[in-house]
N, C-alpha and C positions, 0 to 999 in steps of 0.2 A: 954892027947890025944886031937888032934885038932878037933874042931867042926866047920863045914862049915856053915856060915851065909849068907842068901842072902838079900842084901838090894835093895829095889824097889824105884822107883821114888815116893816120897811122894805127898800127896794132897797139891798143892801149894795155895789153897784158891780161893774163889770167883768164882767158876765155871770153873777154868782153868783145862783142861782135857789133856793137853800135853805140852811138852817143847822141845826146840831144844838144843842139846848138843853143847855148844860153845867151851869148852876146858877141856880136862882131867887134873886133878891136880895131879893125882897119876898114878903110872905105875904098871903092873902086877909084883909081887914079892916084892913089897914095904911093909914095916911094917907101918901101920897107927894107929894112936891114936883114942880113942873115941872121937867123935864129931870133927874129923879133916875133913875139906873140901875135897871132892874127885872129884867133877865135878862142872864146872860152866855151867849153862844152862840159855837160854833166854826164857821167857814166853812172853805172849802177853802184859804183863804189865812191866816187869823189867828183869834185869840180876841178877841172884841169885846164890850164892854159896851153894851147897847142902853138909852138913857133914854127915858122916856115923856114925850110932850110935854104931857101933862095932869096936873094936880094934884087930889087928891081922895082918896077911899077906894077901895081895890082890891076889886071885888066878884067877880071871877072870874079864874082863870088857865087858859090852854089849852096843853095839851102837857105830858107828863112829862119829867123830866130823862133825856137820852139819846135823846129823840124827834127825828126830823128834821121841820122845819117849813118849808114852801114860803114864798117871798116873797108877801105879800099875806095870808097866814092870820093870824087873830087871835092875839094874844099875851095880852092882859089887857083887862079892862073896868074903867073908872074912874068912880065916881059923883062928878062934879064938883060941889062945893058941899055935899057930904054929910059934913061933919066931925062926928063924934059930939059929944054935948052935954058929956060929961065932959072933951073936949079944948078945947072952945070958950072961948077968951080966956085960956087957960093959958100961963104963961111957960115958957121953955126949961128952967128948973130943975125944973119939976114932972115932966117926963118924961124927963130926961137928954138932951135934944137940944141941938144947938148952935144959936147965934143964926142966924136966917134960915130955920128950919123953918117950914112953913106953918101958920099960926093959922086961916086962912080962905081956902082956895084957889079960891074962886068967881070972884074978880076976874081974876086972871092966868090961872088954868087954863082958863077957859071956852074961849078961843080957841086955847090951846095955844102952845108956843113954835115949832113948826115944825122943830126939831132933831130928829134921829133917831139921830145917832151920836156918841159921846163922841170929842172931838178934831176934830170937824167943826162947830164953832160952839157947842157945848154949854157952858153956864156951868160953869167949874171949881168955883165955890162950891157950886153945886147938887149936882155930883157927890160933893162931900165930906160933905154932910149926913148925919147919922145918922138912922136911920128911927125913927118913932114908932110904937109898938105899943099900940094901944088895948086896954083891958080888962086891962092888966097882964100881957100875954103877952109874953114875951121869948124869946131863944134857949134859955136853960135850961129855961124852962116848956115850950116847944115839944118840947125833946129828951126830956122825961120822959114824954111820952105814948106810950103802946104803939103799935107800927107798925100793928097791926090796926085800932085806933081811928082812926088818922090816915088810913089808906088809905080808909076808909069815907066820907071827905069828897068823893069824886069822884062826879059824875053820869056817865050813860052817854055824853055827848058828850065827855068828857075834860076839861071845865072843872071846876074845884074850886069848890064852894059856898062862900058866906061863912061864916067861922067855922071852917072845917075846912081847914087847911092841908095840903098834900100831904106825903107821907112823905119824899120826896127833899128838900123844902125844910127839913123839921124836922131831918132828919139833916145837911143841910149846915149849918144854923144852929147846931146843937150842936157840930159839929166846928169851927166858927169861933170858939167860945166857950172861953176857957181858964180861966175863974173857977172852975169846978166840977171841974177835973182833966182828965184826958185824954178823948178822944172815946170811947175803948173803955169807960172806966169809966162814962160816962154812959149808954152803950148797955146796959151790964149793969144799971145802977139802973133803967133804963126796963123791964126785964124783956122786953125784945124780942130778936130775933135779929139786930138791926142791927150791922153791922160799921163800922169807921172808914174809911170810903170817901166822898169827896166826888164824885169825877169819874165820871160815867156811862160814860166811855170804858174806865175801869179795870174797872167791873162787866162791861162787854160783852166785854172781852177775856177775863176769867176765866170768863165763861158759854161762850163759843165754845170754850174749852179744857177745859170741865168741871172747873174749879178751885174748890174750896170756900174762899171767902175767910176764913172763920173759922180756917183753918189757916195763914194768911199773917200774918207780922209785919210791921207797918208801920214804915218808917224815917223817915216824915215828922213833922212837928211834931205833938205830942200823939198820936202813934202812928198818924197817918194812913197808909193803905195807898196808895202811889204806883204809877205805871205800872211803874217799874224793879223794885219789889218783886214784882209779879205776873209780869213777864218772867223774874226770876230763879227764882221758884218754878216756872214752866212748863219752864224749861230744866233745872232740877234733876230734876224728874219724868221728862223725857225721857231724861236721862242714865241715871237709875236704871232705866228701862224698857229702854234699850239694853242695859245691863250685865246685867240680868235675863234678857233674851232669848239673850244670848251664853252664859250659864251654862246655860240650858235646852237650847240646841243642843248644848253639849259634852256633857252627860250623856245626851242623847237622851230625855229624859222627855217632851217634847212638841215639836211643830213650832212655830217662832215665827210670830206673828201677821202676816199680810200688811200692808205698808205701804199705807196708802190715800192717795188723792190729796188735795191740799190745795186749797181754793177760797178765794180772797181776794176779798172784795166790793170792787167798784170804787165807793167812796163818799168823800165828803169830798174831801181833797187829791188822792187817786189818781183820783177822778172828774173833777176839774177839770183835772188835768194831761192826762189821757188825752183829754178833749174838746178842749183847747187844742192839743195835738200833732196830733190827727186834722183840726182845722179848719185849721191851718197848712199842712199837707200837702194838703188839698182845695183851698185857695184860692190859696196862694202857689206860683208857679213858680220855685222856688229853684234856685240853682246855687252851686257851690263852687270856690274857687281857693285855692291854698296855696303857701308859699314857705319855704325854710329860712333862718334868719338866725343870724349870729354875735352872740350876746348877751354876749360877754366883756367888751366896754366898758361896757355897760349894768350889769353887775354890779358892775364897778369903780367906776362913778359913784354907785351905791348906797352902796357902802362908804364913799366920800369924804363923802357927804352925812350918814351916821350917825355923826358925831363925838360924842364924850362931852358931854353937856349939851344937845344939839340934839334937837328932836323926831324921832322915829324915822320913817323913810320906808319904806314897804313896796314890794316889787316890783310888786305889783297897783297901787299908786297910780302908780308911774312908767309902767306900761303904760296906765293910765287917761289920764294926762296926754298921752301920745303919741296915744291914741285921740281925744281931743277936739280935738287939733291937726289930725289927719287929717280929722275930720269938718268942720272949719272950711274945709279946702281942697276937700272932696268932700261938700257938703251933700246931695247927692242921697240919700245912705245914711242921713241922719238924717231919715226921712220916713216916711209911711204912705200906704196906697191907701185911698180912699173908694170902695167898691164901688157905693154907691148913686148917687153923683154921677158915677162914672167919672172921678175926679180924683186926681192925686198931690199930697198935702199935705206941703209941706216944712215942718218945724218949727223955730221960732227958738231954742230952747233944748235942750241936751243933758242929758236925765235918764238917767243911765247906770245900767243894771241890771247885776248881777253875780250868778252862780250861787253858792249857799252850801249846803252840805250840813248837815242837821239830823236829829235823831231822828225828826222827823215827815216827812222826805223832803226833796227838793230844792225850795228856795225861791229867789226872785230879788228881792232887796231892791234898792231904787232910791235912788241918790245924786242929789238934786235939784241942778239947775244945775251940773253937773260941770265944764262949760266955764269956769265963773267961779272955780274953786277952785284954790288952790296945791296943789303936791304934799303939803305937810304936812297941809292940811286934808283932802285926799282920803284920805290914809293914815288919819287920825283917824276920818273918817267910815265908811270900810270897816271898821275894827276895832269901832266902836260898833254898826254894823248887823248884822255878823256875830255878835257876843255876843248882841245882842237876839234875833237869828233862833234861836240855839241854846237860848234861854231861852223860846222860843215867844211873845215878847211884841211882835212887830212889829204895827204898825196896818196898816190898809188903805192909808193914805196912803203908807206906806212900802214897799208891795208892788205898787203899781199906777202906771200911767201913765208908764212907761219909754219911752224913744224909740229906744235902742241898747243891746245886751247884750255885755258882755265875760265870756267863759267861760274860766276857767283850769282846764282839765281835766287840766294837767300834774300837778297835786296828786295824782292818782290813778295816776301813774306811766306814762302813756300819751303817745305822741308826737303823734298827729294824730287828727282827728275830723270828721265831717260832720254837725254838729248841726242840729236843727229850729229854725227862726227862731221867736223868741217873739212870736207873733201878738199885736197887729197891727203890729209893728215891721217894718222892711224889711232888717235885716242883723244879723249876729252875728260878732263877732271871736273866734276860739278861739286859745288859747295852750297848746301842749304842754309837756311837761317840758324842762327845760334840762339837757342832758347833755354829758359830754366826749366830743368826736368828732374825727376827723381832718379838718382844713380848710385850704385854701389861703389863707395869710395874707401879704401883702406878697411874693407870688411864691414862697413856700416852704410846704412841708407842715408843719403844726404842730397841736398838740392845743388845740381851742378849745371854749368853751361854747356849744353850738348848740341852737337852739329852732326848732320848726316852728310857723309862723303859718297860720291857715286863716280865710277870710272866706266865710260863707255869705250869699247876698244875694238879695233879690227882683228877679228879672230885669225885672220891669215897671218899676221906679223907675230902672234904669240898665242900661248894656250892660257887656260884659266889659271894655272899655277903662277905664271908670270904676272898676269894681271892682278890676281890676289896678293902677291908679294909686293907689288908696287903700292897698292891701296893700303895694305897693312903698315907698310913703311911710313906712308903719309900720315896715317892715323896715329901711329906711334910717336911721330914728331909733333903732332898737334896736341897730343896728351902730355908729352914730356919734351918741350922744346929747348930746354936749357942747354944740352949738350950740342945740339946742332946750331943754335944761336951763338954759341961761344966762338965758333969759327967764322962768323960773318964778318 
C-alpha cells in the first residue's frame, strides 16, 4: 500500500528563510530514488540542488519556476511504494536508467534518508542516477506538448496534478535535450510560443524591462537565451532610445519623455546582504583603527617566491598567511559573541573569508582551516574559490561559517575603508591599494610602495590595545616579511 510523503523546503543554513525555484528536475509521475535531486533553487548565497529523502512516484509539485518558496513550505509529494506495474521488476536496460535506479522504493524510501542537501551527506551515486519516466514520457515527448495543454495541469493551489507536468519543467527538459536539435527548433515544432529559456530569472528580467524574448538571439548551448543576452538587448534598446531622444530634441519635433525612477526589489542576494549589514550595525559595537605600512619588501618577497616552475603565490595569500599568524597571537579577534548566553566564544580554527566580486554581487567565500595551510595552498584555494564564485557554483559550505574576513578593497583603487563586520564574526582586516608614495626609509626620504591597513573590530571581544597590537603585528610583517615567510 502506497504511503504519500510530503517533502518540504529544508533549512538551507545561516538564516536563509526562503529560496527561488530555478528549475524542476523531476516531473509529476516520475519514479525518484532516495536522495535524488528534485529541484534546483537559488538562495541568497548560492544555487543548490535539493534532494528528496523519499523514493517513490512524484504525485505533485508545489511552486512554479521563478516562485519564491519559504523554508518549511511543501516542494513535492511522493507516493512511497507506488511504483507502476509496468516498471515493477524491470531491469535498467528496459528504461535506459543506470544501475542502482529504484525497482521498488518501499523498503529504503519509507523512512527516508534524512539528507536534504547535495554535498551534505547525500549519496553521490544517487545524485548521478538518471530519472525513470513511466509511460514512455521523456524530455522530447514532454517538449512536444503545447504550452496551453501543459499549463492546464495545475490546480488552484499551485500543485501540479499527476500526469500533467508544468510548462516550466517541460521547457527546461526540452532545453536540456540535444537529440532533436536546438531548443528553439523544438519549441517551433510544439506549435507554441515557448522561447529557448531555462532560467526564470532571465524571464523575470525580460518581463521587468518589457522585453520580448522572441526577439532575442540566444548565445548559449542549443540557442538558449542567457542572462548576458538579455542584458545586452536591454542595453542596446536603451542606447537606441537615448539616441532617438537626442534627434527628437535636435529637430524640436517633440519633447523627450521624462526619465522615471528605477526601483530595484530587495530580493535574493540583495535582501540577504541588506539584512546582514543591518543586523551587524544593530548588534555589534564596532570600531576601526588603521595604519600605513611600507609594502615594498612584501612585494619583493613575492617576486622571489614566484620563480619559474614553482607554484604561483598571490599577494592575497601572503596577506592571509600574515593574518593567520596575527590571529594566533591575538585569538580574541577569532571569536564570536553568543548573545543568548552572553558569552564570548573563542574559535579554535581560522576559517578565513575573503570578499569576491561577481556578476551576482559581492560574495564571501571561505577558506577552511586557513591557519593550517601553506602560502602555496592558500593561493591555490583563493584562485579556485574565486573562479567558482564567478561561475555561480559555490556551495553553501563554501560560503558560510567563516570566523574572520580579509577584505582587499585595494582592487577597486581606493586607499581605505571602514567596512561593516561580517556578522557574526568579530573583526575584518581591510587592505587598500598599494601605491608609490614618499616614505622615510632608513632615515632618508624615498619612494616606496605604501598600503593602508584597517581593522574593524567588535569592541565587545577586545579593547583598543588588543586591536592595535593585532594591526601593528600585521603591519610589521608587511614591512619585514622575511622572518615570517621563513617558517611557511
